[in-house]
C-alpha positions in Angstrom: -3.6 13.4 -5.0 -4.3 16.7 -3.2 -8.0 16.4 -4.2 -8.3 13.0 -2.5 -6.4 14.1 0.6 -9.5 15.3 2.6 -11.2 12.0 2.0 -8.2 10.2 3.4 -7.9 12.5 6.4 -11.6 11.8 7.3 -10.8 8.1 7.3 -7.9 8.8 9.7 -10.2 10.7 12.1 -12.6 7.8 12.1 -9.8 5.4 13.0 -8.7 7.8 15.8 -12.2 7.7 17.2 -12.4 4.0 17.0 -9.1 3.5 18.8 -9.8 5.9 21.6 -12.0 3.5 23.5 -9.2 0.9 23.5 -6.5 3.4 24.4 -8.3 4.6 27.6 -7.9 1.1 29.0 -4.6 0.2 27.4 -6.1 -2.8 25.6 -4.3 -5.2 23.3 -5.5 -4.8 19.7 -4.8 -6.9 16.6 -3.6 -4.0 14.4 -3.4 -5.8 11.1 -7.1 -6.1 11.0 -7.6 -2.5 12.1 -5.3 -1.2 9.3 -6.9 -3.5 6.7 -10.3 -1.8 7.6 -8.7 1.6 7.5 -7.2 1.2 4.0 -10.4 -0.5 2.8 -12.3 2.7 3.8 -9.8 5.0 2.1 -9.6 3.1 -1.2 -13.3 2.3 -1.5 -14.0 6.0 -1.0 -11.3 7.3 -3.3 -11.6 4.6 -6.0 -15.3 3.7 -5.9 -16.8 6.8 -4.3 -18.4 4.6 -1.6 -18.2 5.2 2.1 -18.0 1.7 3.6 -17.2 2.5 7.2 -15.3 -0.7 7.6 -13.5 0.6 10.6 -16.7 0.4 12.6 -18.3 -2.4 10.5 -15.8 -5.2 9.9 -18.4 -7.2 8.1 -19.0 -4.6 5.4 -19.3 -6.0 1.8 -16.1 -4.3 0.7 -14.1 -5.7 3.7 -15.5 -9.2 3.2 -14.6 -9.3 -0.5 -11.2 -7.7 0.3 -10.6 -10.7 2.7 -11.5 -13.1 -0.1 -8.9 -11.6 -2.5 -6.1 -12.4 -0.1 -7.5 -15.4 1.8 -4.4 -17.2 2.8 -4.1 -20.8 1.6 -1.5 -23.0 0.0 -3.6 -23.3 -3.2 -4.0 -19.5 -3.4 -0.3 -19.0 -3.3 0.2 -21.7 -6.0 -2.5 -20.1 -8.2 -0.9 -16.7 -7.8 2.5 -17.9 -8.7 1.2 -19.7 -11.8 -0.9 -16.7 -13.0 1.8 -14.2 -12.4 5.0 -15.9 -13.5 3.9 -18.7 -15.9 1.4 -17.2 -18.3 1.4 -20.1 -20.7 0.4 -22.5 -17.9 -2.2 -20.0 -16.8 -3.7 -19.7 -20.3 -3.6 -23.5 -20.9 -5.5 -24.3 -17.7 -7.7 -21.1 -17.8 -6.6 -20.1 -14.3 -7.8 -16.9 -12.7 -5.8 -15.1 -10.0 -9.0 -13.7 -8.5 -12.2 -15.6 -7.7 -15.0 -14.8 -10.2 -17.5 -13.7 -7.5 -15.0 -11.2 -6.2 -14.2 -9.7 -9.6 -17.9 -9.6 -10.5 -18.7 -7.7 -7.3 -16.2 -5.0 -7.9 -17.1 -4.7 -11.6 -20.7 -4.3 -10.8 -20.0 -1.6 -8.2 -18.0 0.4 -10.7 -20.6 0.1 -13.4 -23.4 1.2 -11.0 -21.3 4.1 -9.6 -20.3 5.4 -13.0 -23.9 5.2 -14.3 -25.2 7.1 -11.2 -22.5 9.8 -11.5 -23.0 10.3 -15.2 -26.8 10.4 -14.9 -26.7 12.9 -12.0 -23.6 14.9 -13.0 -21.9 14.0 -9.8 -18.2 15.0 -9.4 -16.1 14.1 -6.3 -12.5 14.8 -7.3 -11.4 11.1 -6.9 -10.1 8.2 -8.8 -13.5 7.3 -10.2 -13.8 10.8 -11.8 -10.5 10.2 -13.6 -11.8 6.9 -14.9 -15.0 8.4 -16.2 -13.0 11.0 -18.1 -10.8 8.3 -19.6 -13.8 6.3 -20.5 -15.6 9.2 -22.2 -12.8 11.3 -23.6 -9.7 9.1 -23.8 -7.7 11.7 -21.9 -7.6 13.5 -18.6 -8.9 17.1 -18.3 -6.5 19.8 -17.2 -6.9 19.0 -13.5 -4.3 19.6 -10.8 -2.7 16.2 -10.6 0.8 16.7 -9.2 1.9 13.2 -10.2 4.7 12.5 -12.7 2.8 9.3 -13.6 -0.3 11.1 -14.9 0.7 10.4 -18.5 1.1 6.7 -17.7 -2.7 6.5 -17.0 -3.2 6.8 -20.8 -0.3 6.7 -23.2 -2.3 7.9 -26.2 -5.8 9.3 -26.7 -8.1 6.2 -26.6 -11.2 5.6 -24.6 -11.7 2.9 -22.0 -14.5 0.5 -22.2 -16.7 0.2 -19.1 -15.2 -3.2 -18.3 -11.6 -1.8 -18.7 -12.4 1.1 -16.3 -13.9 -1.4 -13.8 -10.8 -3.5 -14.1 -8.6 -0.4 -13.3 -10.6 0.4 -10.2 -10.4 -3.2 -9.1 -6.6 -3.3 -9.5 -6.4 0.0 -7.6 -8.3 -1.6 -4.7 -6.6 -5.0 -4.7 -3.1 -3.6 -5.0 -3.5 -0.8 -2.5 -5.4 -2.0 0.6 -3.5 -5.1 1.6 0.0 -3.9 0.9 -0.5 -0.6 2.8 -2.1 -2.3 5.8 0.8 -4.8 6.0 3.3 -1.9 5.8 1.4 -0.1 8.6 1.4 -3.2 10.7 5.1 -3.8 10.4 5.9 -0.1 11.0 4.0 -0.1 14.3 5.6 -3.4 15.3 9.0 -1.8 14.9 7.9 1.5 16.6 6.5 -0.5 19.5 9.8 -2.5 20.1 11.9 0.6 19.4 10.3 3.3 21.6 13.2 5.8 21.0 12.3 5.8 17.3 8.6 6.1 18.1 9.3 9.1 20.4 11.5 10.8 17.7 8.7 10.4 15.2 6.1 11.7 17.6 8.2 14.7 18.2 8.4 15.5 14.5 4.6 15.0 14.1 3.9 17.3 17.1 6.3 20.0 15.8 4.8 20.0 12.3 1.2 19.9 13.5 1.9 22.8 15.9 3.3 24.9 13.0 0.0 24.3 11.2 -2.6 25.1 14.0 -2.7 21.4 14.8 -4.2 20.6 11.4 -3.0 17.8 9.2 -2.5 19.3 5.7 -1.1 17.9 2.5 2.0 20.0 2.8 2.5 19.2 6.5 2.6 15.5 5.6 5.3 16.2 3.0 7.3 18.2 5.6 7.6 15.1 7.9 10.9 13.8 6.6 11.6 11.3 9.4 8.1 9.9 8.9 9.1 9.0 5.3 12.4 7.5 6.5 10.5 5.3 9.0 8.2 4.1 6.2 11.0 3.4 3.7 13.0 1.5 6.3 9.8 -0.6 7.0 9.5 -1.3 3.3 13.2 -2.3 3.1 12.9 -4.7 5.9 9.4 -5.9 5.2 8.7 -5.5 1.4 5.0 -6.5 1.0 5.8 -8.4 -2.2 9.1 -10.3 -1.7 9.5 -11.1 -5.4 9.6 -8.8 -8.4 8.9 -10.3 -11.8 10.3 -8.7 -15.0 10.9 -9.6 -18.7 14.1 -8.8 -20.5 13.3 -6.4 -23.4 16.8 -6.8 -25.0 19.7 -9.2 -24.7 21.9 -8.4 -21.7 25.0 -9.8 -20.2 25.5 -9.5 -16.5 28.8 -7.8 -15.8 31.5 -9.9 -14.1 29.3 -13.0 -14.2 29.4 -14.0 -17.8 25.7 -14.8 -17.7 23.7 -13.7 -20.7 20.0 -13.0 -20.5 18.2 -13.3 -23.8 15.4 -11.0 -24.9 12.1 -12.4 -23.6 13.7 -14.1 -20.6 11.5 -13.8 -17.4 13.5 -12.7 -14.4 12.4 -13.0 -10.8 14.2 -10.7 -8.3 14.2 -11.5 -4.6 13.5 -8.1 -3.0 13.8 -9.6 0.5 17.2 -10.9 -0.4 18.3 -7.7 -2.1 17.1 -5.4 0.7 18.5 -7.5 3.5 21.9 -7.9 1.8 24.6 -6.8 4.3 26.7 -5.5 1.4 24.1 -2.9 0.8 22.6 -2.5 4.3 25.1 -3.4 7.2 23.4 -5.2 10.1 20.2 -5.6 7.9 18.0 -7.0 10.6 18.4 -3.8 12.6 15.5 -1.3 12.1 17.3 2.0 11.4 15.3 4.8 9.6 18.5 6.8 9.3 19.4 4.5 6.4 17.1 6.7 4.3 18.4 10.1 5.2 19.6 11.9 2.1 23.2 11.5 3.3 23.0 7.8 3.6 21.0 7.3 0.4 23.8 9.1 -1.5 26.3 6.6 -0.3 24.5 3.6 -1.7 24.2 2.2 -5.2 20.8 2.8 -6.9 18.2 0.0 -7.0 19.3 -1.6 -3.7 15.9 -0.9 -2.2 12.9 -0.9 -4.6 9.7 -2.1 -2.8 7.6 -0.5 -5.6 9.9 -1.6 -8.4 11.8 0.8 -10.5 11.8 2.2 -14.1 8.8 2.7 -16.4 7.0 -0.3 -15.1 7.2 0.5 -11.4 4.0 0.8 -9.2 2.2 3.9 -10.4 0.2 3.8 -7.2 3.2 4.2 -5.0 2.5 7.8 -4.0 -1.0 7.0 -3.1 0.1 4.0 -1.0 2.8 6.1 0.7 0.3 8.9 1.4 -2.3 6.7 3.0 0.4 5.0 5.1 1.6 8.4 6.3 -1.9 9.4 7.2 -2.4 6.2 9.1 0.8 6.6 11.2 0.1 10.3 11.9 -3.5 9.6 12.9 -2.4 7.1 15.5 0.8 8.6 16.8 -0.5 12.1 17.2 -3.0 10.8 19.8 -1.6 7.5 21.1 1.5 5.5 21.8 2.0 1.9 20.9 3.7 -0.7 23.1 4.5 -4.4 22.7 2.3 -6.9 24.5 2.7 -10.5 25.7 1.1 -11.5 22.4 3.6 -9.6 20.3 5.8 -12.0 18.3 9.5 -11.2 19.0 11.2 -12.1 16.8 8.7 -11.8 14.0 7.2 -14.9 12.5 5.9 -14.7 8.9 2.9 -16.5 7.5 3.7 -19.4 5.1 0.3 -19.2 3.5 0.4 -15.7 2.0 2.3 -14.5 -1.0 2.3 -11.0 0.7 4.7 -10.8 3.6 2.5 -10.8 6.6 2.7 -11.8 10.3 1.7 -15.5 10.9 -0.6 -14.8 13.9 -1.7 -11.2 13.6 -0.1 -8.1 15.0 -1.1 -7.8 18.6 0.1 -4.5 20.2 -1.0 -2.4 23.2 -2.4 1.2 22.6 -2.3 3.9 25.3 -3.3 7.6 25.3 -0.5 10.1 25.2 
């Protein structure tokens, strides 16, 4: 993670420069698209080793294929539900969750990138380097990966095929860019309509940056505790994936309900319902980052907020997603302030065509220089 940090920071600087021209005039911007391009640049660089510059070129190949993955339509949602939660139906009809031309594009990019790096002995300290190690050695070298999920990347010594490595990179891209860009959009929406929270967060950012010669470092990001609270409250109120699917691995009877779940039963958990349950989060529609202070967390039952899932099958990319979200917020708020505009939807209206929780008509906010 630390090795990829400079790559992510550079993408943050590029977004800052792009936003500057709009901030000088206080223009209204559709932030969802901006953040989709920002996260596309980060993940394409970290996962594929390719600088796409989508922030300045919204029609880059990576951005266009990224749009196709999550192109909102009724049929896309139905196909996603069937392929994710009804595997027998999926297999019977031969359904694919991703269009063939999209998966072919990303697989070819991975193959070409791996081939070039191996022929020219190129190392970049990114996700692609890890995949090359797994493909060739079946294990990771003794590199500095401060991630408790390192051993989840490969449970035993076995090599990846080229197609398997390509699939891993594709999943890394597909799972990371849209969920993080959506989280960023909702975070800035709440910061815009809650200026006192935005100001408190800016004060923390300024204080930590001043202590580090105005440089954003990996440790300085970790030190921003209120920043993490803002993000976790955003994920509570707006979980990108509103449903969490699991399969029972053993028979289980739900206490006090008398309901028995047999081994092999598929269970769908409503994260939106769980995380907006007033029994767990009083006044759940209120945006309150203090819910995620250590003091408040200690008062709640475990597993009342789990936007990344929990347990051994949770999202192993959660730390990467959190890091790029933090960098996105700091990159913007260290230089600019965000305000609602006449096009900002209050209250929020969600899209009915997307399986990811996303605003129905974009996220239009005003940006001004600090």
